[in-house]
N, CA, C and O atoms as a Tripos MOL2 file, in Angstrom:
@<TRIPOS>MOLECULE
protein
  184   183    46     0     0
PROTEIN
NO_CHARGES

@<TRIPOS>ATOM
      1 N           0.7510   -1.2430    0.0530 N.3       1 UNK1
      2 CA         -0.0500   -0.0120    0.1010 C.3       1 UNK1
      3 C           0.8100    1.3350    0.0080 C.2       1 UNK1
      4 O           1.7180    1.4510    0.8310 O.2       1 UNK1
      5 N           0.6360    2.2230   -0.7920 N.am      2 UNK2
      6 CA          1.1920    3.4040   -1.0240 C.3       2 UNK2
      7 C           0.9880    4.4110    0.3060 C.2       2 UNK2
      8 O          -0.1320    4.5250    0.8030 O.2       2 UNK2
      9 N           2.0070    5.0470    0.7820 N.am      3 UNK3
     10 CA          1.6330    6.0140    1.6670 C.3       3 UNK3
     11 C           1.0660    7.3670    1.1490 C.2       3 UNK3
     12 O           1.4650    7.8700    0.0990 O.2       3 UNK3
     13 N           0.0880    7.9470    1.9630 N.am      4 UNK4
     14 CA         -0.2810    9.2850    1.7030 C.3       4 UNK4
     15 C           0.7700   10.2760    1.2300 C.2       4 UNK4
     16 O           1.9240   10.2590    1.6590 O.2       4 UNK4
     17 N           0.3620   11.0640    0.4060 N.am      5 UNK5
     18 CA          1.2780   12.2230    0.0810 C.3       5 UNK5
     19 C           0.3530   13.6790    0.8290 C.2       5 UNK5
     20 O          -0.8490   13.9280    0.7400 O.2       5 UNK5
     21 N           1.5010   14.4880    1.5930 N.am      6 UNK6
     22 CA          0.7930   15.7740    2.1190 C.3       6 UNK6
     23 C           1.1450   16.7200    1.2440 C.2       6 UNK6
     24 O           2.3260   16.8180    0.9130 O.2       6 UNK6
     25 N           0.2660   17.4900    0.7790 N.am      7 UNK7
     26 CA          0.8320   18.7940   -0.0450 C.3       7 UNK7
     27 C          -0.6050   19.6140    0.1300 C.2       7 UNK7
     28 O          -1.7230   19.1110    0.2470 O.2       7 UNK7
     29 N          -0.2880   20.8630    0.1160 N.am      8 UNK8
     30 CA         -1.5350   21.8670   -0.1630 C.3       8 UNK8
     31 C          -2.2310   21.7540    1.3210 C.2       8 UNK8
     32 O          -3.4240   22.0390    1.4190 O.2       8 UNK8
     33 N          -1.5860   21.3940    2.3220 N.am      9 UNK9
     34 CA         -2.4240   21.0240    3.6770 C.3       9 UNK9
     35 C          -3.5930   19.9740    3.6170 C.2       9 UNK9
     36 O          -4.6690   20.1010    4.2020 O.2       9 UNK9
     37 N          -3.2140   18.9010    2.8090 N.am     10 UNK10
     38 CA         -4.0600   17.9600    2.6770 C.3      10 UNK10
     39 C          -3.4010   16.7510    2.4590 C.2      10 UNK10
     40 O          -2.3200   16.7320    1.8720 O.2      10 UNK10
     41 N          -3.9780   15.6730    2.8980 N.am     11 UNK11
     42 CA         -3.5340   14.2200    2.7940 C.3      11 UNK11
     43 C          -3.9860   13.8220    1.3430 C.2      11 UNK11
     44 O          -5.1950   13.9810    1.1750 O.2      11 UNK11
     45 N          -3.3150   13.3530    0.2790 N.am     12 UNK12
     46 CA         -3.6740   12.7960   -1.1060 C.3      12 UNK12
     47 C          -3.3270   11.2550   -0.9250 C.2      12 UNK12
     48 O          -2.3680   10.7980   -0.3030 O.2      12 UNK12
     49 N          -4.2460   10.6030   -1.5560 N.am     13 UNK13
     50 CA         -3.9000    9.1650   -1.9570 C.3      13 UNK13
     51 C          -2.8320    9.5560   -3.3080 C.2      13 UNK13
     52 O          -3.0200   10.4390   -4.1440 O.2      13 UNK13
     53 N          -1.6480    8.5820   -3.2170 N.am     14 UNK14
     54 CA         -0.8320    8.7670   -4.3830 C.3      14 UNK14
     55 C          -1.5590    8.7960   -5.7420 C.2      14 UNK14
     56 O          -1.3030    9.7030   -6.5350 O.2      14 UNK14
     57 N          -2.3620    7.9370   -6.0090 N.am     15 UNK15
     58 CA         -3.0790    7.8780   -7.2490 C.3      15 UNK15
     59 C          -4.0300    9.0370   -7.6300 C.2      15 UNK15
     60 O          -4.4080    9.2410   -8.7840 O.2      15 UNK15
     61 N          -4.3580    9.7310   -6.6220 N.am     16 UNK16
     62 CA         -5.3460   10.9380   -6.7560 C.3      16 UNK16
     63 C          -4.6740   12.3890   -6.7040 C.2      16 UNK16
     64 O          -5.3040   13.4300   -6.8930 O.2      16 UNK16
     65 N          -3.2940   12.3100   -6.4180 N.am     17 UNK17
     66 CA         -2.6860   13.6600   -6.5800 C.3      17 UNK17
     67 C          -2.2960   13.8790   -8.1610 C.2      17 UNK17
     68 O          -1.2480   13.4530   -8.6450 O.2      17 UNK17
     69 N          -3.1160   14.4750   -8.7650 N.am     18 UNK18
     70 CA         -2.9860   14.4350  -10.3310 C.3      18 UNK18
     71 C          -3.1530   15.9260  -10.8180 C.2      18 UNK18
     72 O          -3.7520   16.7030  -10.0740 O.2      18 UNK18
     73 N          -2.7420   16.2940  -11.8240 N.am     19 UNK19
     74 CA         -2.5760   17.5860  -12.4310 C.3      19 UNK19
     75 C          -3.8430   17.8390  -12.7150 C.2      19 UNK19
     76 O          -4.5960   17.0090  -13.2240 O.2      19 UNK19
     77 N          -4.2380   19.2820  -12.3310 N.am     20 UNK20
     78 CA         -5.5350   19.8780  -12.4820 C.3      20 UNK20
     79 C          -6.0380   19.9250  -14.1420 C.2      20 UNK20
     80 O          -7.2200   20.0030  -14.4800 O.2      20 UNK20
     81 N          -4.9660   19.8650  -15.0130 N.am     21 UNK21
     82 CA         -5.3480   20.0930  -16.5090 C.3      21 UNK21
     83 C          -5.2460   18.8770  -17.1020 C.2      21 UNK21
     84 O          -6.2880   18.4940  -17.6330 O.2      21 UNK21
     85 N          -4.0350   17.9410  -17.1950 N.am     22 UNK22
     86 CA         -3.7610   16.9320  -17.7520 C.3      22 UNK22
     87 C          -4.3470   15.6080  -17.2010 C.2      22 UNK22
     88 O          -4.4360   14.5470  -17.8180 O.2      22 UNK22
     89 N          -4.7030   15.8430  -16.0170 N.am     23 UNK23
     90 CA         -5.0870   14.6690  -15.1100 C.3      23 UNK23
     91 C          -4.0130   13.6640  -14.8030 C.2      23 UNK23
     92 O          -4.3640   12.6680  -14.1710 O.2      23 UNK23
     93 N          -2.7980   13.7780  -15.1480 N.am     24 UNK24
     94 CA         -1.9630   12.7120  -14.8280 C.3      24 UNK24
     95 C          -1.3720   12.9080  -13.5650 C.2      24 UNK24
     96 O          -1.2520   14.0210  -13.0530 O.2      24 UNK24
     97 N          -0.9440   11.6930  -12.9730 N.am     25 UNK25
     98 CA         -0.4900   11.7850  -11.4860 C.3      25 UNK25
     99 C           0.7750   12.3860  -11.5490 C.2      25 UNK25
    100 O           1.5700   12.1590  -12.4610 O.2      25 UNK25
    101 N           1.0070   13.2210  -10.5170 N.am     26 UNK26
    102 CA          2.2920   14.1400  -10.4160 C.3      26 UNK26
    103 C           3.1070   13.2330   -9.4980 C.2      26 UNK26
    104 O           2.8230   12.9440   -8.3360 O.2      26 UNK26
    105 N           4.0940   12.8580  -10.1540 N.am     27 UNK27
    106 CA          5.1980   11.9950   -9.5600 C.3      27 UNK27
    107 C           6.5680   12.6380   -9.3220 C.2      27 UNK27
    108 O           7.5250   12.0220   -8.8520 O.2      27 UNK27
    109 N           6.5870   14.0320   -9.7150 N.am     28 UNK28
    110 CA          7.8020   14.5830   -9.5060 C.3      28 UNK28
    111 C           7.6050   15.3760   -7.8950 C.2      28 UNK28
    112 O           6.4880   15.5870   -7.4240 O.2      28 UNK28
    113 N           8.7220   15.7000   -7.2820 N.am     29 UNK29
    114 CA          8.8750   16.3710   -5.9010 C.3      29 UNK29
    115 C           8.2360   17.7400   -6.0170 C.2      29 UNK29
    116 O           7.5140   18.1330   -5.1010 O.2      29 UNK29
    117 N           8.4550   18.4960   -7.0920 N.am     30 UNK30
    118 CA          7.8440   19.7660   -7.5190 C.3      30 UNK30
    119 C           6.8060   19.8580   -8.4850 C.2      30 UNK30
    120 O           6.7790   19.1860   -9.5160 O.2      30 UNK30
    121 N           5.8140   20.8280   -8.0950 N.am     31 UNK31
    122 CA          4.4350   20.9450   -8.7960 C.3      31 UNK31
    123 C           4.2650   22.2820   -8.5220 C.2      31 UNK31
    124 O           5.0430   22.8720   -7.7720 O.2      31 UNK31
    125 N           2.9910   23.0190   -9.2400 N.am     32 UNK32
    126 CA          2.6850   24.3060   -9.1990 C.3      32 UNK32
    127 C           1.1480   24.1090   -8.4800 C.2      32 UNK32
    128 O           0.5140   23.1010   -8.1680 O.2      32 UNK32
    129 N           0.9050   25.3620   -8.3860 N.am     33 UNK33
    130 CA         -0.6390   25.4630   -7.8290 C.3      33 UNK33
    131 C          -1.3210   26.4570   -8.4480 C.2      33 UNK33
    132 O          -0.9220   27.6070   -8.6340 O.2      33 UNK33
    133 N          -2.6370   25.8590   -8.8460 N.am     34 UNK34
    134 CA         -3.3750   26.9710   -9.6450 C.3      34 UNK34
    135 C          -4.8980   26.8790   -9.1410 C.2      34 UNK34
    136 O          -5.5080   25.8900   -9.5500 O.2      34 UNK34
    137 N          -5.5100   27.6590   -8.4140 N.am     35 UNK35
    138 CA         -6.7480   27.6060   -7.8120 C.3      35 UNK35
    139 C          -6.7680   26.5950   -6.8060 C.2      35 UNK35
    140 O          -7.7240   25.8230   -6.7270 O.2      35 UNK35
    141 N          -5.7370   26.5290   -5.9840 N.am     36 UNK36
    142 CA         -5.5960   25.5130   -4.6890 C.3      36 UNK36
    143 C          -5.5150   23.9170   -5.3430 C.2      36 UNK36
    144 O          -5.5330   22.9440   -4.5880 O.2      36 UNK36
    145 N          -5.4320   23.7850   -6.7000 N.am     37 UNK37
    146 CA         -5.2300   22.4240   -6.9800 C.3      37 UNK37
    147 C          -3.6100   22.1190   -7.6380 C.2      37 UNK37
    148 O          -3.0630   23.0400   -8.2470 O.2      37 UNK37
    149 N          -3.0500   21.0710   -7.5090 N.am     38 UNK38
    150 CA         -1.7860   20.8500   -7.9900 C.3      38 UNK38
    151 C          -1.8120   20.8800   -9.7450 C.2      38 UNK38
    152 O          -2.7350   20.4270  -10.4220 O.2      38 UNK38
    153 N          -0.7190   21.4470  -10.2130 N.am     39 UNK39
    154 CA         -0.6320   21.5070  -11.7280 C.3      39 UNK39
    155 C           0.8600   20.9800  -11.9230 C.2      39 UNK39
    156 O           1.7750   21.2490  -11.1450 O.2      39 UNK39
    157 N           0.9830   20.1890  -13.0710 N.am     40 UNK40
    158 CA          2.3620   19.6010  -13.1340 C.3      40 UNK40
    159 C           3.1910   20.5930  -14.0660 C.2      40 UNK40
    160 O           2.6060   21.4090  -14.7780 O.2      40 UNK40
    161 N           4.5360   20.4910  -14.0320 N.am     41 UNK41
    162 CA          5.2160   21.4430  -14.7540 C.3      41 UNK41
    163 C           5.0040   21.6740  -16.0560 C.2      41 UNK41
    164 O           5.2330   22.7820  -16.5400 O.2      41 UNK41
    165 N           4.5110   20.5870  -16.8230 N.am     42 UNK42
    166 CA          4.4180   20.7180  -18.3760 C.3      42 UNK42
    167 C           3.0920   21.5480  -18.6550 C.2      42 UNK42
    168 O           2.9550   22.1950  -19.6940 O.2      42 UNK42
    169 N           2.1350   21.4890  -17.6700 N.am     43 UNK43
    170 CA          0.6920   22.2760  -17.7320 C.3      43 UNK43
    171 C           0.8140   23.7160  -17.2760 C.2      43 UNK43
    172 O          -0.0180   24.5400  -17.6550 O.2      43 UNK43
    173 N           1.7870   24.0460  -16.5020 N.am     44 UNK44
    174 CA          1.8070   25.3910  -15.5300 C.3      44 UNK44
    175 C           1.8460   26.5030  -16.8530 C.2      44 UNK44
    176 O           2.7290   26.4650  -17.7100 O.2      44 UNK44
    177 N           0.9820   27.2620  -16.8470 N.am     45 UNK45
    178 CA          1.0820   28.5370  -17.8100 C.3      45 UNK45
    179 C           0.3100   28.2200  -18.9380 C.2      45 UNK45
    180 O           0.0450   29.0960  -19.7610 O.2      45 UNK45
    181 N          -0.1570   26.8300  -19.0910 N.am     46 UNK46
    182 CA         -0.7380   26.4430  -20.4230 C.3      46 UNK46
    183 C          -2.2440   26.9270  -20.4380 C.2      46 UNK46
    184 O          -2.9470   26.7270  -21.4290 O.2      46 UNK46
@<TRIPOS>BOND
     1     1     2 1
     2     2     3 1
     3     3     4 2
     4     3     5 am
     5     5     6 1
     6     6     7 1
     7     7     8 2
     8     7     9 am
     9     9    10 1
    10    10    11 1
    11    11    12 2
    12    11    13 am
    13    13    14 1
    14    14    15 1
    15    15    16 2
    16    15    17 am
    17    17    18 1
    18    18    19 1
    19    19    20 2
    20    19    21 am
    21    21    22 1
    22    22    23 1
    23    23    24 2
    24    23    25 am
    25    25    26 1
    26    26    27 1
    27    27    28 2
    28    27    29 am
    29    29    30 1
    30    30    31 1
    31    31    32 2
    32    31    33 am
    33    33    34 1
    34    34    35 1
    35    35    36 2
    36    35    37 am
    37    37    38 1
    38    38    39 1
    39    39    40 2
    40    39    41 am
    41    41    42 1
    42    42    43 1
    43    43    44 2
    44    43    45 am
    45    45    46 1
    46    46    47 1
    47    47    48 2
    48    47    49 am
    49    49    50 1
    50    50    51 1
    51    51    52 2
    52    51    53 am
    53    53    54 1
    54    54    55 1
    55    55    56 2
    56    55    57 am
    57    57    58 1
    58    58    59 1
    59    59    60 2
    60    59    61 am
    61    61    62 1
    62    62    63 1
    63    63    64 2
    64    63    65 am
    65    65    66 1
    66    66    67 1
    67    67    68 2
    68    67    69 am
    69    69    70 1
    70    70    71 1
    71    71    72 2
    72    71    73 am
    73    73    74 1
    74    74    75 1
    75    75    76 2
    76    75    77 am
    77    77    78 1
    78    78    79 1
    79    79    80 2
    80    79    81 am
    81    81    82 1
    82    82    83 1
    83    83    84 2
    84    83    85 am
    85    85    86 1
    86    86    87 1
    87    87    88 2
    88    87    89 am
    89    89    90 1
    90    90    91 1
    91    91    92 2
    92    91    93 am
    93    93    94 1
    94    94    95 1
    95    95    96 2
    96    95    97 am
    97    97    98 1
    98    98    99 1
    99    99   100 2
   100    99   101 am
   101   101   102 1
   102   102   103 1
   103   103   104 2
   104   103   105 am
   105   105   106 1
   106   106   107 1
   107   107   108 2
   108   107   109 am
   109   109   110 1
   110   110   111 1
   111   111   112 2
   112   111   113 am
   113   113   114 1
   114   114   115 1
   115   115   116 2
   116   115   117 am
   117   117   118 1
   118   118   119 1
   119   119   120 2
   120   119   121 am
   121   121   122 1
   122   122   123 1
   123   123   124 2
   124   123   125 am
   125   125   126 1
   126   126   127 1
   127   127   128 2
   128   127   129 am
   129   129   130 1
   130   130   131 1
   131   131   132 2
   132   131   133 am
   133   133   134 1
   134   134   135 1
   135   135   136 2
   136   135   137 am
   137   137   138 1
   138   138   139 1
   139   139   140 2
   140   139   141 am
   141   141   142 1
   142   142   143 1
   143   143   144 2
   144   143   145 am
   145   145   146 1
   146   146   147 1
   147   147   148 2
   148   147   149 am
   149   149   150 1
   150   150   151 1
   151   151   152 2
   152   151   153 am
   153   153   154 1
   154   154   155 1
   155   155   156 2
   156   155   157 am
   157   157   158 1
   158   158   159 1
   159   159   160 2
   160   159   161 am
   161   161   162 1
   162   162   163 1
   163   163   164 2
   164   163   165 am
   165   165   166 1
   166   166   167 1
   167   167   168 2
   168   167   169 am
   169   169   170 1
   170   170   171 1
   171   171   172 2
   172   171   173 am
   173   173   174 1
   174   174   175 1
   175   175   176 2
   176   175   177 am
   177   177   178 1
   178   178   179 1
   179   179   180 2
   180   179   181 am
   181   181   182 1
   182   182   183 1
   183   183   184 2
@<TRIPOS>SUBSTRUCTURE
     1 UNK1         2 RESIDUE 1 A UNK
     2 UNK2         6 RESIDUE 1 A UNK
     3 UNK3        10 RESIDUE 1 A UNK
     4 UNK4        14 RESIDUE 1 A UNK
     5 UNK5        18 RESIDUE 1 A UNK
     6 UNK6        22 RESIDUE 1 A UNK
     7 UNK7        26 RESIDUE 1 A UNK
     8 UNK8        30 RESIDUE 1 A UNK
     9 UNK9        34 RESIDUE 1 A UNK
    10 UNK10       38 RESIDUE 1 A UNK
    11 UNK11       42 RESIDUE 1 A UNK
    12 UNK12       46 RESIDUE 1 A UNK
    13 UNK13       50 RESIDUE 1 A UNK
    14 UNK14       54 RESIDUE 1 A UNK
    15 UNK15       58 RESIDUE 1 A UNK
    16 UNK16       62 RESIDUE 1 A UNK
    17 UNK17       66 RESIDUE 1 A UNK
    18 UNK18       70 RESIDUE 1 A UNK
    19 UNK19       74 RESIDUE 1 A UNK
    20 UNK20       78 RESIDUE 1 A UNK
    21 UNK21       82 RESIDUE 1 A UNK
    22 UNK22       86 RESIDUE 1 A UNK
    23 UNK23       90 RESIDUE 1 A UNK
    24 UNK24       94 RESIDUE 1 A UNK
    25 UNK25       98 RESIDUE 1 A UNK
    26 UNK26      102 RESIDUE 1 A UNK
    27 UNK27      106 RESIDUE 1 A UNK
    28 UNK28      110 RESIDUE 1 A UNK
    29 UNK29      114 RESIDUE 1 A UNK
    30 UNK30      118 RESIDUE 1 A UNK
    31 UNK31      122 RESIDUE 1 A UNK
    32 UNK32      126 RESIDUE 1 A UNK
    33 UNK33      130 RESIDUE 1 A UNK
    34 UNK34      134 RESIDUE 1 A UNK
    35 UNK35      138 RESIDUE 1 A UNK
    36 UNK36      142 RESIDUE 1 A UNK
    37 UNK37      146 RESIDUE 1 A UNK
    38 UNK38      150 RESIDUE 1 A UNK
    39 UNK39      154 RESIDUE 1 A UNK
    40 UNK40      158 RESIDUE 1 A UNK
    41 UNK41      162 RESIDUE 1 A UNK
    42 UNK42      166 RESIDUE 1 A UNK
    43 UNK43      170 RESIDUE 1 A UNK
    44 UNK44      174 RESIDUE 1 A UNK
    45 UNK45      178 RESIDUE 1 A UNK
    46 UNK46      182 RESIDUE 1 A UNK
């Protein structure tokens, strides 16, 4: 079982921590935030 990810003051199931735009699971340590939702580096600003 995968452990929870804590980000944006919330605990996320690893398979649910997805980019708001492309819906892909964010696996990198760095990500961006748009409207309180995670966004991957490829989608930020798009």
